[in-house]
GURODREN-744371 format. One record per residue (C-alpha): x, y, z; residue in one letter. Coordinates in nm, 2 decimals, padded with zeros to 4 digits. Layout:
BEGIN
x=X y=Y z=Z r=a .
...
***
This chain:
BEGIN
x=-01.22 y=05.22 z=05.08 r=m .
x=-01.01 y=05.11 z=04.79 r=p .
x=-00.62 y=05.06 z=04.89 r=q .
x=-00.37 y=05.32 z=04.78 r=p .
x=-00.19 y=05.26 z=04.52 r=l .
x=00.21 y=05.24 z=04.70 r=s .
x=00.04 y=04.90 z=04.90 r=d .
x=-00.16 y=04.72 z=04.57 r=v .
x=00.15 y=04.72 z=04.34 r=l .
x=00.46 y=04.50 z=04.37 r=d .
x=00.80 y=04.49 z=04.23 r=q .
x=00.86 y=04.32 z=03.99 r=p .
x=01.14 y=04.03 z=04.07 r=a .
x=01.42 y=03.95 z=03.87 r=e .
x=01.50 y=03.71 z=03.62 r=v .
x=01.78 y=03.59 z=03.41 r=p .
x=01.76 y=03.78 z=03.04 r=g .
x=01.48 y=03.98 z=03.18 r=g .
x=01.56 y=04.43 z=03.16 r=y .
x=01.34 y=04.68 z=03.21 r=a .
x=01.15 y=04.93 z=03.07 r=m .
x=00.93 y=05.24 z=03.19 r=t .
x=00.70 y=05.46 z=03.00 r=l .
x=00.53 y=05.77 z=03.09 r=t .
x=00.23 y=05.93 z=02.87 r=a .
x=-00.03 y=06.14 z=02.88 r=q .
x=-00.36 y=05.94 z=02.63 r=v .
x=-00.67 y=06.13 z=02.66 r=g .
x=-00.79 y=06.15 z=03.04 r=a .
x=-00.53 y=05.89 z=03.18 r=h .
x=-00.14 y=06.02 z=03.29 r=h .
x=00.01 y=05.66 z=03.26 r=v .
x=00.28 y=05.54 z=03.42 r=h .
x=00.37 y=05.22 z=03.31 r=a .
x=00.71 y=04.93 z=03.37 r=s .
x=00.70 y=04.63 z=03.26 r=w .
x=00.99 y=04.38 z=03.22 r=t .
x=01.07 y=04.20 z=02.87 r=y .
x=01.30 y=03.87 z=02.90 r=v .
x=01.59 y=03.72 z=02.63 r=d .
x=01.43 y=03.45 z=02.44 r=g .
x=01.07 y=03.46 z=02.52 r=l .
x=00.96 y=03.66 z=02.25 r=p .
x=00.56 y=03.52 z=02.26 r=a .
x=00.61 y=03.67 z=02.70 r=l .
x=00.74 y=04.01 z=02.51 r=n .
x=00.48 y=03.99 z=02.21 r=a .
x=00.21 y=03.95 z=02.50 r=h .
x=00.35 y=04.22 z=02.69 r=m .
x=00.30 y=04.46 z=02.42 r=d .
x=-00.02 y=04.35 z=02.27 r=a .
x=-00.16 y=04.39 z=02.65 r=w .
x=-00.03 y=04.77 z=02.65 r=l .
x=-00.13 y=04.88 z=02.41 r=l .
x=-00.48 y=04.78 z=02.47 r=g .
x=-00.49 y=04.91 z=02.76 r=l .
x=-00.29 y=05.26 z=02.57 r=l .
x=-00.58 y=05.26 z=02.28 r=d .
x=-00.85 y=05.20 z=02.53 r=a .
x=-00.75 y=05.55 z=02.69 r=a .
x=-00.69 y=05.75 z=02.38 r=a .
x=-00.92 y=06.00 z=02.28 r=p .
x=-01.25 y=05.96 z=02.05 r=g .
x=-01.13 y=05.60 z=01.97 r=g .
x=-00.83 y=05.67 z=01.83 r=g .
x=-00.49 y=05.49 z=01.87 r=r .
x=-00.22 y=05.52 z=02.14 r=y .
x=00.07 y=05.69 z=01.91 r=r .
x=00.48 y=05.72 z=02.07 r=p .
x=00.48 y=06.12 z=02.08 r=a .
x=00.20 y=06.11 z=02.37 r=m .
x=00.52 y=05.98 z=02.58 r=a .
x=00.73 y=06.23 z=02.51 r=l .
x=00.73 y=06.55 z=02.77 r=n .
x=00.48 y=06.38 z=02.94 r=a .
x=00.63 y=06.53 z=03.31 r=g .
x=00.22 y=06.70 z=03.38 r=q .
x=-00.02 y=06.52 z=03.53 r=h .
x=-00.33 y=06.54 z=03.37 r=q .
x=-00.68 y=06.33 z=03.46 r=g .
x=-00.66 y=06.04 z=03.60 r=r .
x=-00.36 y=05.83 z=03.68 r=e .
x=-00.33 y=05.53 z=03.53 r=m .
x=00.03 y=05.28 z=03.67 r=t .
x=00.03 y=04.94 z=03.46 r=v .
x=00.31 y=04.74 z=03.60 r=s .
x=00.37 y=04.38 z=03.45 r=a .
x=00.68 y=04.16 z=03.58 r=g .
x=00.81 y=03.81 z=03.71 r=p .
x=00.71 y=03.73 z=04.03 r=v .
x=00.87 y=03.43 z=04.03 r=q .
x=01.08 y=03.22 z=03.81 r=a .
x=01.14 y=02.84 z=03.89 r=k .
x=01.28 y=02.57 z=03.76 r=g .
x=01.19 y=02.58 z=03.34 r=a .
x=00.86 y=02.86 z=03.37 r=m .
x=00.84 y=03.24 z=03.49 r=l .
x=00.51 y=03.34 z=03.67 r=v .
x=00.45 y=03.65 z=03.55 r=v .
x=00.18 y=03.91 z=03.73 r=r .
x=00.04 y=04.24 z=03.51 r=e .
x=-00.18 y=04.49 z=03.71 r=q .
x=-00.32 y=04.82 z=03.63 r=v .
x=-00.47 y=05.07 z=03.88 r=m .
x=-00.65 y=05.33 z=03.79 r=d .
x=-00.67 y=05.66 z=04.04 r=a .
x=-00.86 y=05.98 z=04.09 r=g .
x=-00.67 y=06.28 z=04.26 r=p .
x=-00.74 y=06.09 z=04.62 r=d .
x=-00.51 y=05.84 z=04.49 r=g .
x=-00.71 y=05.55 z=04.55 r=t .
x=-00.92 y=05.30 z=04.28 r=g .
x=-00.96 y=05.01 z=04.14 r=a .
x=-00.70 y=04.72 z=04.05 r=l .
x=-00.77 y=04.47 z=03.83 r=r .
x=-00.47 y=04.22 z=03.84 r=s .
x=-00.38 y=03.89 z=03.62 r=a .
x=-00.11 y=03.64 z=03.57 r=t .
x=00.04 y=03.43 z=03.32 r=v .
x=00.28 y=03.14 z=03.31 r=y .
x=00.57 y=03.16 z=02.98 r=a .
x=00.69 y=02.83 z=02.96 r=d .
x=01.13 y=02.88 z=02.93 r=l .
x=01.18 y=02.53 z=02.72 r=a .
x=00.91 y=02.58 z=02.42 r=s .
x=00.86 y=02.96 z=02.51 r=g .
x=00.48 y=02.89 z=02.51 r=a .
x=00.26 y=03.21 z=02.65 r=v .
x=-00.10 y=03.06 z=02.92 r=h .
x=-00.32 y=03.25 z=03.10 r=s .
x=-00.34 y=03.17 z=03.47 r=g .
x=-00.70 y=03.10 z=03.48 r=t .
x=-00.59 y=02.79 z=03.24 r=e .
x=-00.40 y=02.60 z=03.57 r=l .
x=-00.77 y=02.53 z=03.70 r=l .
x=-01.10 y=02.31 z=03.57 r=r .
x=-01.36 y=02.52 z=03.48 r=p .
x=-01.65 y=02.31 z=03.68 r=d .
x=-01.35 y=02.42 z=04.00 r=a .
x=-01.41 y=02.78 z=04.02 r=l .
x=-01.74 y=02.88 z=04.14 r=p .
x=-01.66 y=02.70 z=04.46 r=a .
x=-01.31 y=02.86 z=04.41 r=i .
x=-01.48 y=03.22 z=04.44 r=r .
x=-01.71 y=03.11 z=04.72 r=a .
x=-01.43 y=03.09 z=04.93 r=r .
x=-01.22 y=03.39 z=04.82 r=i .
x=-01.59 y=03.61 z=04.86 r=t .
x=-01.75 y=03.40 z=05.10 r=g .
x=-02.10 y=03.36 z=04.94 r=i .
x=-02.20 y=02.97 z=04.92 r=p .
x=-02.26 y=02.85 z=04.58 r=t .
x=-02.62 y=02.92 z=04.42 r=g .
x=-02.69 y=03.13 z=04.62 r=i .
x=-02.67 y=03.54 z=04.38 r=a .
x=-02.39 y=03.72 z=04.44 r=a .
x=-02.45 y=04.10 z=04.42 r=p .
x=-02.27 y=04.14 z=04.10 r=a .
x=-02.19 y=03.90 z=03.79 r=p .
x=-01.87 y=03.73 z=03.89 r=q .
x=-01.56 y=03.69 z=03.69 r=e .
x=-01.32 y=03.38 z=03.68 r=a .
x=-01.01 y=03.51 z=03.87 r=p .
x=-00.74 y=03.59 z=03.67 r=t .
x=-00.45 y=03.62 z=03.88 r=d .
x=-00.33 y=03.26 z=04.00 r=l .
x=00.02 y=03.17 z=04.15 r=v .
x=00.11 y=02.83 z=04.17 r=l .
x=00.41 y=02.73 z=04.36 r=n .
x=00.69 y=02.43 z=04.35 r=p .
x=00.53 y=02.27 z=04.67 r=a .
x=00.18 y=02.29 z=04.47 r=g .
x=00.04 y=02.59 z=04.68 r=e .
x=-00.18 y=02.81 z=04.49 r=l .
x=-00.28 y=03.19 z=04.63 r=t .
x=-00.55 y=03.27 z=04.43 r=v .
x=-00.64 y=03.61 z=04.40 r=t .
x=-00.96 y=03.80 z=04.30 r=a .
x=-01.19 y=04.14 z=04.32 r=g .
x=-01.49 y=04.11 z=04.55 r=l .
x=-01.85 y=04.11 z=04.37 r=p .
x=-01.97 y=04.44 z=04.42 r=g .
x=-01.67 y=04.67 z=04.53 r=m .
x=-01.47 y=04.79 z=04.30 r=p .
x=-01.12 y=04.85 z=04.47 r=g .
x=-01.16 y=04.52 z=04.67 r=h .
x=-00.99 y=04.23 z=04.63 r=t .
x=-00.92 y=03.92 z=04.87 r=e .
x=-00.66 y=03.68 z=04.84 r=t .
x=-00.67 y=03.29 z=04.94 r=m .
x=-00.36 y=03.01 z=04.97 r=t .
x=-00.48 y=02.64 z=04.87 r=m .
x=-00.24 y=02.38 z=04.99 r=n .
x=-00.13 y=02.14 z=04.77 r=a .
x=-00.41 y=01.88 z=04.82 r=a .
x=-00.62 y=02.13 z=04.75 r=d .
x=-00.47 y=02.25 z=04.44 r=t .
x=-00.39 y=01.97 z=04.27 r=a .
x=-00.79 y=01.82 z=04.30 r=a .
x=-00.86 y=02.17 z=04.08 r=v .
x=-00.58 y=02.17 z=03.86 r=l .
x=-00.61 y=02.15 z=03.51 r=s .
x=-00.43 y=01.94 z=03.24 r=d .
x=-00.23 y=02.23 z=03.19 r=y .
x=-00.27 y=02.32 z=03.54 r=g .
x=-00.03 y=01.98 z=03.61 r=r .
x=00.18 y=02.05 z=03.33 r=q .
x=00.26 y=02.37 z=03.46 r=a .
x=00.38 y=02.27 z=03.77 r=l .
x=00.58 y=01.99 z=03.69 r=a .
x=00.75 y=02.30 z=03.48 r=q .
x=00.81 y=02.48 z=03.83 r=l .
x=00.99 y=02.14 z=03.93 r=n .
x=01.21 y=02.05 z=03.61 r=a .
x=01.54 y=02.19 z=03.53 r=a .
x=01.57 y=02.52 z=03.39 r=a .
x=01.74 y=02.51 z=03.01 r=a .
x=01.98 y=02.76 z=02.94 r=p .
x=01.78 y=03.00 z=02.65 r=r .
x=01.96 y=03.19 z=02.42 r=p .
x=02.09 y=03.53 z=02.43 r=t .
x=02.03 y=03.82 z=02.19 r=t .
x=02.30 y=04.07 z=02.14 r=a .
x=02.19 y=04.48 z=02.23 r=p .
x=02.12 y=04.56 z=01.88 r=a .
x=01.85 y=04.32 z=01.82 r=s .
x=01.68 y=04.31 z=02.20 r=r .
x=01.33 y=04.32 z=02.18 r=h .
x=01.19 y=04.70 z=02.19 r=v .
x=00.88 y=04.79 z=02.07 r=n .
x=00.90 y=05.15 z=01.91 r=c .
x=00.49 y=05.14 z=01.90 r=d .
x=00.50 y=05.20 z=02.22 r=l .
x=00.73 y=05.41 z=02.33 r=v .
x=00.89 y=05.65 z=02.15 r=p .
x=01.24 y=05.53 z=01.94 r=c .
x=01.50 y=05.75 z=01.75 r=a .
x=01.81 y=05.54 z=01.59 r=a .
x=02.11 y=05.74 z=01.62 r=l .
x=02.29 y=05.64 z=01.30 r=t .
x=02.69 y=05.74 z=01.25 r=y .
x=02.85 y=05.73 z=00.85 r=d .
x=03.21 y=05.70 z=00.73 r=d .
x=03.42 y=05.52 z=01.05 r=g .
x=03.55 y=05.34 z=01.20 r=p .
x=03.75 y=05.55 z=01.30 r=d .
x=04.07 y=05.47 z=01.53 r=a .
x=04.01 y=05.76 z=01.77 r=h .
x=03.67 y=05.92 z=01.76 r=t .
x=03.53 y=05.60 z=01.73 r=t .
x=03.59 y=05.40 z=02.06 r=p .
x=03.56 y=05.73 z=02.22 r=q .
x=03.17 y=05.73 z=02.06 r=l .
x=03.12 y=05.42 z=02.22 r=l .
x=03.25 y=05.50 z=02.58 r=d .
x=02.93 y=05.78 z=02.54 r=i .
x=02.71 y=05.53 z=02.44 r=l .
x=02.82 y=05.28 z=02.68 r=k .
x=02.77 y=05.55 z=02.91 r=e .
x=02.43 y=05.70 z=02.80 r=r .
x=02.30 y=05.29 z=02.73 r=n .
x=02.24 y=05.38 z=02.44 r=a .
x=02.24 y=05.18 z=02.11 r=q .
x=02.32 y=05.34 z=01.77 r=a .
x=02.37 y=05.18 z=01.45 r=t .
x=02.74 y=05.28 z=01.21 r=f .
x=02.74 y=05.28 z=00.87 r=f .
x=03.12 y=05.22 z=00.75 r=m .
x=03.30 y=05.23 z=00.42 r=t .
x=03.53 y=04.88 z=00.36 r=g .
x=03.76 y=05.14 z=00.28 r=s .
x=03.82 y=05.23 z=00.67 r=n .
x=03.70 y=04.87 z=00.82 r=t .
x=03.98 y=04.79 z=00.59 r=t .
x=04.25 y=05.07 z=00.75 r=a .
x=04.08 y=05.03 z=01.13 r=n .
x=03.96 y=04.65 z=01.14 r=p .
x=03.99 y=04.65 z=01.54 r=a .
x=03.83 y=04.91 z=01.59 r=t .
x=03.51 y=04.79 z=01.36 r=a .
x=03.59 y=04.45 z=01.53 r=k .
x=03.53 y=04.71 z=01.91 r=q .
x=03.18 y=04.79 z=01.74 r=v .
x=03.08 y=04.47 z=01.68 r=a .
x=03.20 y=04.34 z=01.96 r=d .
x=03.02 y=04.55 z=02.19 r=a .
x=02.67 y=04.48 z=02.06 r=g .
x=02.62 y=04.78 z=01.79 r=y .
x=02.49 y=04.72 z=01.50 r=a .
x=02.63 y=04.74 z=01.15 r=i .
x=02.59 y=04.80 z=00.78 r=g .
x=02.72 y=04.85 z=00.50 r=n .
x=02.84 y=05.24 z=00.35 r=h .
x=03.04 y=05.12 z=00.05 r=t .
x=03.41 y=05.08 z=-00.01 r=f .
x=03.50 y=05.46 z=-00.16 r=s .
x=03.18 y=05.62 z=-00.10 r=h .
x=03.10 y=05.73 z=-00.43 r=p .
x=02.81 y=05.90 z=-00.55 r=y .
x=02.68 y=05.54 z=-00.62 r=l .
x=02.41 y=05.73 z=-00.97 r=t .
x=02.73 y=05.75 z=-01.16 r=k .
x=02.87 y=05.46 z=-01.15 r=l .
x=02.72 y=05.08 z=-01.37 r=s .
x=02.52 y=04.88 z=-01.19 r=p .
x=02.86 y=04.63 z=-01.19 r=p .
x=03.03 y=04.91 z=-00.99 r=a .
x=02.76 y=04.90 z=-00.74 r=v .
x=02.78 y=04.59 z=-00.68 r=k .
x=03.16 y=04.60 z=-00.63 r=k .
x=03.12 y=04.90 z=-00.36 r=e .
x=02.86 y=04.63 z=-00.19 r=i .
x=03.06 y=04.31 z=-00.18 r=e .
x=03.43 y=04.53 z=-00.10 r=r .
x=03.29 y=04.66 z=00.17 r=t .
x=03.09 y=04.31 z=00.29 r=d .
x=03.41 y=04.16 z=00.22 r=a .
x=03.60 y=04.41 z=00.41 r=a .
x=03.36 y=04.41 z=00.77 r=i .
x=03.34 y=04.04 z=00.72 r=l .
x=03.63 y=03.99 z=00.77 r=a .
x=03.69 y=04.24 z=01.09 r=a .
x=03.42 y=04.14 z=01.28 r=t .
x=03.24 y=03.77 z=01.19 r=g .
x=02.94 y=03.92 z=01.02 r=s .
x=02.75 y=04.00 z=00.70 r=t .
x=02.58 y=04.40 z=00.71 r=p .
x=02.22 y=04.34 z=00.63 r=a .
x=02.14 y=04.69 z=00.58 r=t .
x=02.35 y=04.97 z=00.40 r=m .
x=02.33 y=05.34 z=00.32 r=r .
x=02.41 y=05.48 z=00.03 r=p .
x=02.63 y=05.79 z=-00.03 r=p .
x=02.51 y=06.16 z=00.01 r=y .
x=02.18 y=05.94 z=00.01 r=g .
x=02.20 y=05.95 z=-00.42 r=a .
x=02.00 y=05.63 z=-00.50 r=a .
x=01.79 y=05.55 z=-00.80 r=d .
x=01.63 y=05.26 z=-00.95 r=a .
x=01.92 y=05.10 z=-01.12 r=a .
x=02.13 y=05.21 z=-00.83 r=v .
x=01.80 y=05.00 z=-00.57 r=q .
x=01.80 y=04.73 z=-00.77 r=a .
x=02.19 y=04.71 z=-00.77 r=a .
x=02.25 y=04.71 z=-00.42 r=v .
x=02.06 y=04.38 z=-00.33 r=g .
x=02.01 y=04.53 z=00.03 r=k .
x=01.73 y=04.80 z=00.20 r=p .
x=01.88 y=05.11 z=00.20 r=l .
x=01.83 y=05.31 z=00.51 r=m .
x=01.82 y=05.69 z=00.42 r=i .
x=01.68 y=05.88 z=00.72 r=w .
x=01.44 y=06.15 z=00.88 r=a .
x=01.70 y=06.38 z=01.01 r=v .
x=02.03 y=06.56 z=00.85 r=d .
x=02.18 y=06.66 z=01.12 r=s .
x=02.49 y=06.88 z=00.90 r=l .
x=02.75 y=06.79 z=01.18 r=d .
x=02.98 y=06.78 z=00.93 r=w .
x=02.91 y=07.09 z=00.77 r=q .
x=02.89 y=07.36 z=01.05 r=s .
x=03.14 y=07.10 z=01.29 r=k .
x=02.99 y=07.27 z=01.59 r=n .
x=02.77 y=07.04 z=01.89 r=p .
x=02.59 y=07.44 z=01.92 r=a .
x=02.49 y=07.43 z=01.61 r=a .
x=02.38 y=07.03 z=01.51 r=f .
x=02.25 y=06.96 z=01.85 r=v .
x=01.94 y=07.20 z=01.84 r=p .
x=01.91 y=07.09 z=01.49 r=k .
x=01.87 y=06.68 z=01.56 r=v .
x=01.63 y=06.78 z=01.86 r=l .
x=01.40 y=07.07 z=01.67 r=k .
x=01.33 y=06.75 z=01.36 r=e .
x=01.34 y=06.45 z=01.55 r=v .
x=01.03 y=06.22 z=01.55 r=t .
x=00.92 y=05.91 z=01.72 r=p .
x=01.05 y=05.67 z=01.42 r=g .
x=01.33 y=05.84 z=01.31 r=a .
x=01.70 y=05.74 z=01.21 r=m .
x=01.91 y=06.05 z=01.26 r=v .
x=02.28 y=06.09 z=01.04 r=l .
x=02.59 y=06.16 z=01.21 r=m .
x=02.99 y=06.11 z=01.09 r=h .
x=03.16 y=05.94 z=01.45 r=d .
x=03.47 y=06.03 z=01.23 r=v .
x=03.42 y=06.44 z=01.35 r=q .
x=03.55 y=06.43 z=01.65 r=p .
x=03.36 y=06.80 z=01.69 r=s .
x=03.10 y=06.59 z=01.56 r=t .
x=03.17 y=06.36 z=01.93 r=i .
x=03.19 y=06.67 z=02.15 r=s .
x=02.82 y=06.67 z=02.08 r=g .
x=02.72 y=06.33 z=02.18 r=q .
x=02.64 y=06.36 z=02.56 r=r .
x=02.44 y=06.69 z=02.54 r=e .
x=02.25 y=06.54 z=02.22 r=l .
x=02.15 y=06.18 z=02.42 r=m .
x=02.08 y=06.33 z=02.72 r=s .
x=01.85 y=06.55 z=02.59 r=s .
x=01.65 y=06.30 z=02.40 r=l .
x=01.64 y=06.03 z=02.66 r=q .
x=01.57 y=06.34 z=02.85 r=g .
x=01.24 y=06.36 z=02.67 r=q .
x=01.13 y=06.05 z=02.60 r=g .
x=01.26 y=05.89 z=02.36 r=y .
x=01.45 y=05.56 z=02.39 r=r .
x=01.78 y=05.51 z=02.18 r=l .
x=01.78 y=05.19 z=01.95 r=v .
x=01.95 y=05.06 z=01.73 r=s .
x=01.80 y=04.99 z=01.31 r=v .
x=01.73 y=04.64 z=01.38 r=p .
x=01.52 y=04.75 z=01.72 r=q .
x=01.35 y=05.07 z=01.47 r=l .
x=01.25 y=04.85 z=01.24 r=f .
x=01.13 y=04.54 z=01.46 r=e .
x=00.87 y=04.36 z=01.25 r=g .
x=00.87 y=04.56 z=00.99 r=i .
x=01.00 y=04.39 z=00.67 r=p .
x=01.29 y=04.55 z=00.54 r=l .
x=01.34 y=04.45 z=00.16 r=l .
x=01.64 y=04.48 z=-00.04 r=p .
x=01.57 y=04.80 z=-00.29 r=g .
x=01.36 y=04.95 z=-00.08 r=h .
x=01.40 y=05.29 z=00.09 r=v .
x=01.37 y=05.32 z=00.44 r=y .
x=01.39 y=05.66 z=00.63 r=r .
x=01.19 y=05.58 z=00.94 r=s .
x=00.91 y=05.34 z=01.13 r=r .
x=00.59 y=05.37 z=01.00 r=p .
x=00.30 y=05.45 z=01.23 r=a .
x=00.11 y=05.21 z=01.32 r=r .
x=-00.19 y=05.12 z=01.17 r=q .
***
């Protein structure tokens, strides 16, 4: 009988720069539980993870359609088959990271077929290779025979695939896990000693062994607001706060964001940044994204193009002086932008998909339900961190959004992979095509 799910899925190991992600979604007839690890400074590995996960979810989507992040909202009810997916580091040695990917598609009795594979990420170059590349192709028949017990030259009861789950350790030993032909759900594992392994390694396999024994080089870190999150995979919402910074309310919001492990974006005015430079620096130092919200908060459509440019430039200068960085995006006050404004600002215009009207109601009992009713995956949500009443509703709002399955991200994270063009207006992340 196939092994129970709890007996076969490994727990990812800790790795420097790694951060865990989870997803629960109802995708067609599958109730999917996924857990995986992204690693800072390894974009090729993170992109590989995304492609692998989206491929699995697309395959499970009904009618040959595509997976959408909305399938992961409120996906607490179990319907159909259980698909459990995991991908995490099983070895981080020297300058090499080994990641095991596993998929268990289980029936009502909790048993099912397990598929597993390993990938190798070079911490120096960032390159990603499959575990199968460790071996010379001509060595595969003998290795399959050792695993299955079926001598080479004798027909197997079912076609045999090359083993994909191979873990090489720094001592040169190779552990191979593979399915048994004609026996879905059954796997066998064997470990080859260093001498036997050396005889079957490919050129890449010898290179990987050298990397496992090489000195680890430090990797660049990424600011929290820019850490990789794929918003085509997980449902994302970008909470944005206008008109600050405020010396009293903005630090209170920072505490709540930290408590909820949430990202956000602050569209600051130049006048308030000039008045509260230490608070602006506090936002930047905490790793949150900052955008330009003009200097004096005018209706830009009532200004000449030179005056619009001056509003943007003065604000850029104030934010640069306070934080050390110039914002890449801007938000026009009141959302007021015409073609002349779009041409003059020189940055992408980040408007919003959901207006909380927090400034109008000044009442969390009004604006929190409004946001929860109108938000959809990929949306930017407008609020104001200068309003004490807005701050008082943030714990409830963030908790409710996260409880529904939303990942609270920065504007840069929301639009990762989407070219943001100066003068263009954006309200939410476009759906994956």
